[in-house]
C-alpha positions as semicolon CSV with decimal commas, in nm:
position;residue;x (nm);y (nm);z (nm)
1;X;0,000;0,000;0,000
2;X;0,175;0,315;-0,122
3;X;-0,018;0,515;0,136
4;X;0,135;0,320;0,422
5;X;0,384;0,542;0,608
6;X;0,645;0,267;0,592
7;X;0,596;0,178;0,224
8;X;0,934;0,327;0,128
9;X;1,117;0,138;0,401
10;X;1,073;-0,223;0,291
11;X;1,413;-0,392;0,269
12;X;1,504;-0,749;0,179
13;X;1,632;-0,968;0,460
14;X;1,947;-1,177;0,392
15;X;1,912;-1,554;0,371
16;X;1,929;-1,738;0,700
17;X;2,172;-2,028;0,734
18;X;1,917;-2,298;0,654
19;X;1,866;-2,500;0,338
20;X;1,506;-2,621;0,325
21;X;1,406;-2,950;0,164
22;X;1,105;-3,177;0,118
23;X;1,184;-3,504;0,295
24;X;1,005;-3,831;0,224
25;X;0,888;-4,087;0,479
26;X;0,968;-4,434;0,343
27;X;0,797;-4,619;0,630
28;X;0,462;-4,443;0,661
29;X;0,176;-4,559;0,880
30;X;-0,194;-4,479;0,875
31;X;-0,374;-4,322;1,169
32;X;-0,482;-4,666;1,292
33;X;-0,117;-4,774;1,305
34;X;-0,130;-5,000;1,000
35;X;0,128;-4,977;0,723
36;X;0,045;-4,735;0,439
37;X;0,145;-4,982;0,169
38;X;0,025;-4,768;-0,121
39;X;0,243;-4,471;-0,024
40;X;0,544;-4,678;0,083
41;X;0,548;-4,874;-0,242
42;X;0,509;-4,559;-0,451
43;X;0,777;-4,351;-0,279
44;X;1,027;-4,638;-0,300
45;X;0,998;-4,612;-0,679
46;X;1,268;-4,387;-0,827
47;X;1,065;-4,283;-1,131
48;X;0,782;-4,173;-0,901
49;X;1,020;-3,945;-0,709
50;X;1,196;-3,816;-1,020
51;X;0,866;-3,694;-1,162
52;X;0,849;-3,470;-0,853
53;X;1,212;-3,362;-0,891
54;X;1,174;-3,252;-1,253
55;X;0,807;-3,158;-1,246
56;X;0,733;-2,949;-0,937
57;X;0,746;-2,578;-1,015
58;X;0,764;-2,426;-0,668
59;X;0,764;-2,064;-0,786
60;X;0,423;-1,989;-0,636
61;X;0,527;-2,158;-0,313
62;X;0,833;-1,931;-0,295
63;X;0,592;-1,637;-0,285
64;X;0,484;-1,750;0,060
65;X;0,833;-1,650;0,178
66;X;0,896;-1,363;-0,061
67;X;0,606;-1,224;-0,261
68;X;0,807;-0,940;-0,412
69;X;1,112;-1,131;-0,537
70;X;1,015;-1,501;-0,509
71;X;1,281;-1,658;-0,730
72;X;1,558;-1,545;-0,495
73;X;1,430;-1,830;-0,274
74;X;1,504;-2,097;-0,537
75;X;1,710;-2,383;-0,391
76;X;1,863;-2,660;-0,602
77;X;2,092;-2,816;-0,343
78;X;2,082;-3,002;-0,017
79;X;2,378;-2,822;0,142
80;X;2,344;-2,450;0,207
81;X;2,518;-2,206;-0,025
82;X;2,810;-2,017;0,132
83;X;2,906;-2,295;0,374
84;X;3,256;-2,367;0,240
85;X;3,473;-2,274;-0,058
86;X;3,751;-2,448;-0,248
87;X;4,104;-2,305;-0,255
88;X;4,021;-2,101;-0,566
89;X;3,709;-1,950;-0,408
90;X;3,449;-2,176;-0,570
91;X;3,136;-2,224;-0,359
92;X;3,092;-2,592;-0,270
93;X;2,738;-2,593;-0,409
94;X;2,877;-2,492;-0,748
95;X;3,066;-2,823;-0,746
96;X;2,732;-2,994;-0,692
97;X;2,581;-2,783;-0,969
98;X;2,851;-2,898;-1,210
99;X;2,797;-3,263;-1,115
100;X;2,423;-3,222;-1,177
101;X;2,475;-3,031;-1,503
102;X;2,250;-2,749;-1,380
103;X;2,261;-2,399;-1,521
104;X;2,272;-2,084;-1,310
105;X;1,951;-1,958;-1,152
106;X;1,795;-1,701;-1,385
107;X;1,538;-1,537;-1,157
108;X;1,255;-1,633;-1,391
109;X;1,194;-2,008;-1,397
110;X;1,337;-2,288;-1,177
111;X;1,640;-2,432;-1,357
112;X;1,566;-2,785;-1,235
113;X;1,238;-2,806;-1,426
114;X;1,214;-3,037;-1,725
115;X;0,855;-3,102;-1,827
116;X;0,948;-3,372;-2,078
117;X;1,148;-3,572;-1,824
118;X;0,879;-3,524;-1,561
119;X;0,613;-3,666;-1,790
120;X;0,833;-3,958;-1,893
121;X;0,905;-4,049;-1,531
122;X;0,538;-4,005;-1,441
123;X;0,426;-4,251;-1,707
124;X;0,707;-4,492;-1,616
125;X;0,607;-4,478;-1,250
126;X;0,238;-4,533;-1,326
127;X;0,321;-4,838;-1,535
128;X;0,566;-4,989;-1,286
129;X;0,361;-4,916;-0,977
130;X;0,028;-5,024;-1,122
131;X;0,189;-5,362;-1,184
132;X;0,281;-5,367;-0,814
133;X;-0,075;-5,298;-0,706
134;X;-0,042;-4,925;-0,633
135;X;-0,358;-4,722;-0,689
136;X;-0,356;-4,368;-0,826
137;X;-0,365;-4,091;-0,735
138;X;-0,117;-4,166;-0,461
139;X;-0,221;-3,977;-0,149
140;X;0,050;-3,781;0,032
141;X;-0,025;-3,664;0,386
142;X;0,121;-3,325;0,478
143;X;0,071;-3,202;0,835
144;X;0,046;-2,843;0,955
145;X;-0,040;-2,674;1,284
146;X;-0,418;-2,662;1,331
147;X;-0,396;-2,313;1,482
148;X;-0,196;-2,147;1,203
149;X;-0,382;-1,974;0,921
150;X;-0,045;-1,890;0,762
151;X;0,050;-2,258;0,753
152;X;-0,287;-2,345;0,600
153;X;-0,253;-2,079;0,332
154;X;0,096;-2,204;0,245
155;X;-0,020;-2,567;0,238
156;X;-0,307;-2,478;0,005
157;X;-0,061;-2,314;-0,233
158;X;0,160;-2,625;-0,220
159;X;-0,141;-2,851;-0,286
160;X;-0,226;-2,642;-0,593
161;X;0,134;-2,672;-0,713
162;X;0,108;-3,052;-0,694
163;X;-0,222;-3,045;-0,880
164;X;-0,099;-2,811;-1,155
165;X;0,245;-2,971;-1,204
166;X;0,194;-3,342;-1,147
167;X;-0,178;-3,381;-1,210
168;X;-0,465;-3,496;-0,991
169;X;-0,436;-3,839;-1,151
170;X;-0,087;-3,886;-1,006
171;X;-0,054;-3,737;-0,656
172;X;-0,306;-3,585;-0,418
173;X;-0,167;-3,375;-0,132
174;X;-0,380;-3,422;0,180
175;X;-0,350;-3,132;0,425
176;X;-0,381;-3,267;0,777
177;X;-0,332;-3,104;1,114
178;X;-0,170;-3,162;1,450
179;X;-0,276;-2,987;1,769
180;X;0,030;-2,927;1,984
181;X;0,341;-3,128;1,893
182;X;0,426;-3,231;1,538
183;X;0,697;-3,452;1,682
184;X;0,472;-3,649;1,915
185;X;0,152;-3,644;1,711
186;X;0,291;-3,697;1,360
187;X;0,661;-3,778;1,323
188;X;0,705;-4,042;1,593
189;X;0,395;-4,240;1,484
190;X;0,517;-4,216;1,119
191;X;0,198;-4,047;0,992
192;X;0,364;-3,799;0,754
193;X;0,428;-3,866;0,386
194;X;0,645;-3,557;0,345
195;X;0,786;-3,286;0,567
196;X;0,940;-2,951;0,481
197;X;1,250;-2,909;0,696
198;X;1,549;-2,678;0,709
199;X;1,899;-2,775;0,818
200;X;2,168;-2,533;0,930
201;X;2,526;-2,650;0,977
202;X;2,701;-2,659;1,314
203;X;3,047;-2,648;1,156
204;X;3,206;-2,569;0,822
205;X;3,203;-2,899;0,637
206;X;2,955;-3,064;0,396
207;X;2,969;-3,373;0,615
208;X;2,747;-3,191;0,864
209;X;2,473;-3,190;0,600
210;X;2,529;-3,518;0,418
211;X;2,582;-3,710;0,741
212;X;2,216;-3,652;0,829
213;X;2,105;-3,861;0,530
214;X;2,327;-4,169;0,551
215;X;2,189;-4,519;0,588
216;X;2,219;-4,741;0,893
217;X;2,355;-4,478;1,132
218;X;2,167;-4,382;1,448
219;X;2,309;-4,028;1,448
220;X;2,190;-3,956;1,093
221;X;1,911;-3,716;1,189
222;X;1,688;-3,731;0,884
223;X;1,739;-4,101;0,813
224;X;1,670;-4,199;1,171
225;X;1,395;-3,955;1,265
226;X;1,213;-3,842;0,948
227;X;1,257;-4,070;0,647
228;X;1,279;-4,385;0,863
229;X;1,484;-4,547;0,589
230;X;1,664;-4,755;0,851
231;X;1,335;-4,928;0,932
232;X;1,250;-5,022;0,572
233;X;1,261;-5,397;0,509
234;X;1,423;-5,514;0,188
235;X;1,167;-5,641;-0,062
236;X;1,144;-5,646;-0,438
237;X;0,981;-5,301;-0,420
238;X;1,238;-5,145;-0,185
239;X;1,566;-5,307;-0,295
240;X;1,660;-5,036;-0,546
241;X;1,588;-4,762;-0,290
242;X;1,799;-4,930;-0,022
243;X;2,079;-4,992;-0,271
244;X;2,075;-4,622;-0,360
245;X;2,096;-4,521;0,006
246;X;2,380;-4,767;0,067
247;X;2,577;-4,640;-0,233
248;X;2,526;-4,279;-0,125
249;X;2,641;-4,369;0,226
250;X;2,950;-4,538;0,088
251;X;3,034;-4,225;-0,112
252;X;2,997;-4,006;0,198
253;X;3,213;-4,242;0,403
254;X;3,485;-4,230;0,137
255;X;3,474;-3,850;0,139
256;X;3,497;-3,851;0,519
257;X;3,836;-4,020;0,493
258;X;3,989;-3,734;0,293
259;X;4,127;-3,498;0,557
260;X;4,457;-3,375;0,408
261;X;4,319;-3,212;0,090
262;X;4,007;-3,001;0,132
263;X;3,956;-2,953;-0,241
264;X;3,951;-3,330;-0,291
265;X;3,726;-3,371;0,012
266;X;3,472;-3,118;-0,116
267;X;3,482;-3,270;-0,466
268;X;3,405;-3,613;-0,320
269;X;3,116;-3,478;-0,114
270;X;2,981;-3,295;-0,420
271;X;2,968;-3,623;-0,611
272;X;2,783;-3,785;-0,322
273;X;2,534;-3,499;-0,293
274;X;2,471;-3,497;-0,667
275;X;2,414;-3,874;-0,657
276;X;2,158;-3,829;-0,380
277;X;1,973;-3,558;-0,574
278;X;1,991;-3,744;-0,906
279;X;1,811;-4,033;-0,737
280;X;1,568;-3,790;-0,571
281;X;1,585;-3,929;-0,218
282;X;1,536;-3,572;-0,098
283;X;1,394;-3,271;-0,282
284;X;1,559;-2,927;-0,240
285;X;1,289;-2,669;-0,175
286;X;1,371;-2,307;-0,084
287;X;1,580;-2,050;0,102
288;X;1,418;-1,829;0,365
289;X;1,462;-1,478;0,227
290;X;1,186;-1,237;0,321
291;X;1,128;-0,866;0,372
292;X;1,138;-0,644;0,678
293;X;1,156;-0,295;0,821
294;X;1,489;-0,234;0,989
295;X;1,694;0,025;1,173
296;X;1,993;-0,206;1,127
297;X;2,184;-0,237;0,800
298;X;2,149;-0,613;0,746
299;X;2,442;-0,612;0,505
300;X;2,677;-0,513;0,788
301;X;2,582;-0,807;1,009
302;X;2,797;-1,119;1,029
303;X;2,625;-1,379;0,812
304;X;2,803;-1,713;0,862
305;X;2,639;-2,030;0,734
306;X;2,728;-2,227;1,047
307;X;2,749;-2,182;1,422
308;X;2,619;-1,896;1,634
309;X;2,868;-1,617;1,552
310;X;2,595;-1,450;1,346
311;X;2,424;-1,358;1,671
312;X;2,705;-1,117;1,760
313;X;2,611;-0,750;1,770
314;X;2,939;-0,618;1,633
315;X;3,007;-0,336;1,384
316;X;2,644;-0,311;1,278
317;X;2,544;-0,014;1,069
318;X;2,232;0,154;1,204
319;X;1,988;0,431;1,128
320;X;1,749;0,560;1,394
321;X;1,495;0,649;1,123
322;X;1,518;0,309;0,955
323;X;1,664;0,221;0,615
324;X;1,471;0,302;0,299
325;X;1,407;0,082;-0,002
326;X;1,598;0,330;-0,215
327;X;1,902;0,319;0,011
328;X;1,909;-0,059;-0,010
329;X;1,855;-0,069;-0,387
330;X;1,519;-0,245;-0,384
331;X;1,281;0,044;-0,447
332;X;1,209;-0,061;-0,805
333;X;1,120;-0,416;-0,696
334;X;0,877;-0,286;-0,434
335;X;0,722;-0,043;-0,683
336;X;0,685;-0,310;-0,954
337;X;0,522;-0,549;-0,710
338;X;0,282;-0,280;-0,589
339;X;0,179;-0,187;-0,944
340;X;0,136;-0,549;-1,046
341;X;-0,091;-0,618;-0,747
342;X;-0,283;-0,291;-0,742
């Protein structure tokens, strides 16, 4: 609203240290405690997951974090950008980008999208899974807080994305609610199909990210407490999935052993991360970059991608009257958004 007294003082907030992803539950249960065979069989199928990887255009979902400049939230990696750099200054995630063969983000359309591949994998998955007794659309349960209108609005946008991109004949996103504790009411009883989680590193090494996804390790946070891959029994339907997890884990373990050459270490982790994403056992989602009013110059704050040093109040630039959009170089973005939504 141009008439708002603070209209000219909207400034973009820097990214936090978290990389957000959609995580799959490979050992889902129904509310009565029985095994959700339809979901578990479907999500174990690589073609089923790859249709999501190549098909989901999350641009509208990004707007829930940043309505004015949504594509700045685009995330194509599991590890957070800016965590570590090679000896020549290359960001680690650019090593992953090269392994994946991804182009640079263009601010217009998600670079991961490939409608032709998505459709091919969708049809492959329907054929393979129908033969295994899976019924379509596959229902995916997504839980939100029952008391949050914001969470409901975001979930409705995500449900529409699934409908528009993958088709109502393929996947149906069920929005369900918990009352008080998502951990106790949803995650522990294995009721979720997917969760949207963010991970921030505790120290400067890709192992801190990739080690949360490895197979057969109790301290692998996501594997042990969200995907429940360690609890999946090997069957004809799950063998390929388990083999993928085991190969990824082997690659991470080999990278862990490289401690005398950081460039080689990062290159090995990049190959492991790319392998994980190529097999779509997790789906990169977004970065949390929103807007704010501020008397502090956010660009002068420490912005590490690990640890707690970013909480230090040291050498901050400040302005008692607040910073303006023009001062921070975002006035044109705010104006364009206002005109487009008038």
